[in-house]
N, C-alpha and C positions, 0 to 999 in steps of 0.2 A: 546514643542519643536516645531511642527512645525512652528505654528506660530509666534516663535519666528525668525523662517530662513528667513523670507520673501519672499517665494516661494509658500506658500499654502494658498488656501480659505477657511476654513473649516467650514462646519456646523455640530454642534453639535446636536445631537439627543437623546431625553429621555422621558420619559411618566409623569414625574412631571417638570413639570415648576417654580415649587421652586427649585428645584434643580438646574435645569438650570439659573435662577437669579442670581443663588450663584457664578456662574462663574464669573471671575473677567472679564471686558469690554477688549476688542483690536480689534482692526480696520481688521483683517483677520479672524475673529470667531462672527459667527452669530449660533442663535437657532432656531429648530425647540420641541414644546412639540407635540410626537404621541406616538402611542404603537406598538414598531418594529413588535412585534406578528401578528398585523394585516395586512397581504402582500397588501391589496387595498391601506392602508396607506400610507405605507412605498414606493410602488411604485414613486409615483409624486416625493417623496425626492430624490430619484436615479435617477433622468433622468437629462443626461448631466455629471455626477460626472465622475470622473478619479477611484476612488475606495471608500470602504466602509470599516472602521476598525469596527468589532467587538469586546466590551467590554462588551458587556452584558451577563449574566449569561449561565453556560454551555447549560439550558434546552432551551435558545432562541436560538444560534447561529446558528441551521441547518435550523431555518426558516429565518432569515438574509442570508446564503447562499441561497437561492429557489429566494429569493427577486433578487438577485444579478446576478443568471443567467440568471434571467427572464429578467435582466433589460442590460444586456451585460456588467457589471460592476466589475473589479477588485477586488477581496475578500480578506481581511487577517482578522484573528481572533488570541485571545489569548487561547483559550480553551484549556485544558487539560483532557478533555472528550475524550476515547478512543470510543467509539460508534460514538458519532459526529464528529470524522475526518473520521472516514468512511462512514460518508453519504454525508459529503463533497468533499470526495475523488470522491466519485459515481456522483456526482453532477458535476465533475473536468472534468470527461469524455467529449472529444468532444467539450469542452465551447469554447467561439472564447474569451473569457476573463482570468486573471489568480485569480487560486483558492491556497491562504497560507496560510495555516492553522497554529495554534501553533508557531505563532511567540511568542516573548518575552522571558524569561530569560529560564524556562524549565517547557515545552519543547520551544526550542527555539535555545537562544546561546549556551546552552549547547550541541546541535547537531552537530551547527557548527562547534564548539572547537574538540569534540568527531571524527568528519568524518577526520578533517584536519591532526589528529593526527597518524590516522589510513590510510591514505593516504602516509604516510613515512616507512610502511613496507609494505614485496614482502610480509608475509603472516602476518595478522591479529591473535592472538590468544582470546586475551579477550578485553573488553571496560569495565569500570567501571565509572561511573557517578554520582558523590553528589553534592546536591545544598540545600543551605537552607538560608531562610530570618529569621535571628535569633536578638531579642533583642539584645543591646547592655550589658543592664543593667538589666538583669534576676532578678526580685523579688519574684516568685510565687512558689508554688512547684511542678508546670508544666513547669518552667524556659521558658516560651512561653510570646508573648504578640502579640496583633493581628497584623498582618503588609500587612495583602492581605484580596483579597474575603472570607468571611464565608465561604458561598455554595462552592465554589473552596475548600477550606482545607478541608470539611468536605468528602465533596468527594473523593479525592485523599486519603483517610485514612479509605475508603469503599471500593471501586471497586478494581478488580482484577487488576495485575498489567502484563502487558508484560515483559518480557525475553526470555534469549536466554541461554538454561541451555545444555551443551553437544553437542551443534549442533543443539538444537532445537527449534524453536520456540514455547512457552509455555507462560502461565497464572500462576503465583506464588499469596499468599496470600500478602494484604496489610500487614504493621504494622509487618512482620516477617523478618527474618534473619540480626537482628541485630549484628551491628559492632562498634568496638568504633577505633577511629584513633585521632591522635594530628596533627594540624598546628600552626606556630605561638607559640606555648608552651602551647594553647588552647585543651583540651580534648573536641573532640565530639562524638553522636551515629549518627546513619545512618541504617535505616530500611525502606523496600519497601512499596512507595506510587504509585500509578496511575498515568499515563498516561506523566510522566517524558521523557520517549525512543521516543516521537511521535512518526514518521515514520523510525525510524532509523533502528528500530528494522526487520522490512518487508526488508527494503535495504540491511541489511546485512546477512540476513539469508541466511544460506549453506555457509557463510564465514567466520564466528565467531564461537569460541565453547562456549565463556561464555558474554552474554551481560547486561548487570541489570544496573536499573537505583535508587538509595535513595537520600530520604530526610534526610537532617543533622538538628539535635536538638541539646540540651544539655542535658548531662544523665541524665538518669529518665523520661524522659518526653514519651517516649513509654510506658513503664511501665503503669502510671496513664491512660493514653488514652485508652489500651487495656483494662483497668477494668472500665471505661467509655461506652465503644462499648460493652462491652461483658458483664461483669459481669452485669451490668446494663442495657446492650439491648438498649444502647441508638441508635446504627445504624440503628435502626428500627423504632427510635422517632426523625428525623434528625431534624424537628422544635422543639422540646426540646434542642436538643444538640445546635443549633445555639444560643438560648434563653440566654443559659448559659453561653456560649461564651462571645455573644456579651453585657451582662448585668455584668460578673464577671470576663474577661478579658478586662483590657485597651489595647486600641489602643498607639500603640508609634512610631513618627517620627525619633527615635533616633536606628537606626536599623543598620544591618551589613549582606550583602549578601555574602556567602562564596560560593566558585567554586569550584571543586577539581574532575579533569578529571584524567584519568591512561590507558595507554591504554599498551597492552605487545605482542609483537610477534617477526617474524623473520625478519633479513635483515642482510643480507653478511652471512648469515650460524651462526649467533650469537642470542640470544634471550634476546632481549631489552627491555624496559620499557622505555614512554616518558608517563612525568606528565605535566598536566595544573592544576596551582594552583592561585587563586585570590580570595580578596576581595575587595569589593566595599562598602563606608559608604555613609551614608546619606549626603547631602548639596543642595546648592544652584545649581540653573539650570534655566536659561532665568532670573535671578531675582526672583524665586521663592524657597521656601527652599523645597524639596523632600525629601522622605525615598528612603535607597537604593533599595526596590522593586520597589516604583516607577521608578526611575531612572532606572533601569534595564530594568521592565517590558517596559516603553513606550520607551527606545533606543531600546531595540531589535524588537519593530512591525516596528517605522519608517525609520528606519533603512533600512530593508527591500523594505518599503515602497520608500525610495529615490531612491535604487538601481533598482529595478522595472521599475519607473519614468524614470530615466536614462538610461535605455536599458541593464542593467548589466545580467537578469533576463529573464527566457523564461515568455513574454506575452499572454501566452495561456496554459490552461489546469494545471493540478495539480503542484504546486511546493514544493517539499520538502526542509526544513529546511537546511538538509544537501546538497543539490546545492548550499545553499550561501558559498563563499569562503572566508577563514577567512580574510585574508589578507586586502580583499575588503571592509570586515563587518567594520575592525577595523580602516580602512580609513577614513571611512565616516563617513562625520561630526557628526552625530548622533552614530553611531556606536564607534568613539573615548573614551566615557564614558567608556568603557569598559577598557582602555588603563592605561598603570603606570601615568601619569601626571592624571590623572582623577581621577584615585583610592584614588589617598593623595591629591585631592584639590577637586574636583568635577567638574562639568561642569561649566565655567563661563557663563555668562550674554551674 
């Protein structure tokens, strides 16, 4: 997306030269093979750069953020890991550059939507956020195909989840509090997963009675995952679970991202509800076919980067997703991917 815009020079860094060599050649893209876990190796690559975008596994993002702070380079990431985000928030204190964690879809765009809906109420009572990246054509008992990071998927199924319950910021277990709902005639289930709230819970602490985030799946998925994680104890053998997923669940490019946000509260003496519902499908982006989760995740990050480059966001310290205005995001050339026309046709080359 960035290369296709013509306005960015991109350096792609990975420890695997073989992976880098698989990238389609582009005059605006160069590559560098190094281990980002090594601060001494990463520091020269950051010299003179405007920003670093971390799409590394969650256990590496903290080290990348430290390197960004040392180099005075703006930092954005895609992590859903709560502990990592707390570390990045600490690094952002007094920083001369911007630290914008948890870009992407969820966390990321979902927080931008929820905050925008909440702004329409005098008093907010509840905020419920639901997101799922699902296969369009499920064909196994899990009703699921791999669509994104296996490490990230397992992490959000296992780690504790932040929520606001009866006005109190607390932790609730993953894979619990299952619910069902229908959208466009399709029935889904949703349940607690970690990381989706981002910084929104802390922002709204003391201002809302209920706030939670749940992942959307087709019915039946949660029960099987609980059996794998609890009855077979695979929560304590993540390497085995990852191997099973990556060798038994095929990946798919034919997916759909479902976004469903509901906010209830008071306005002019009435108790009202506002809802944002959207589906984004796989399709072409800058001349390449991308899955829906690739499109929405990438657009979430690069739209925020674009707004930062245009001076629309603070250029120092911690920047939360909820500080991004929804109107500005959707008007952005990358953020338009989430709009109605893009949902139907995909982002044209």
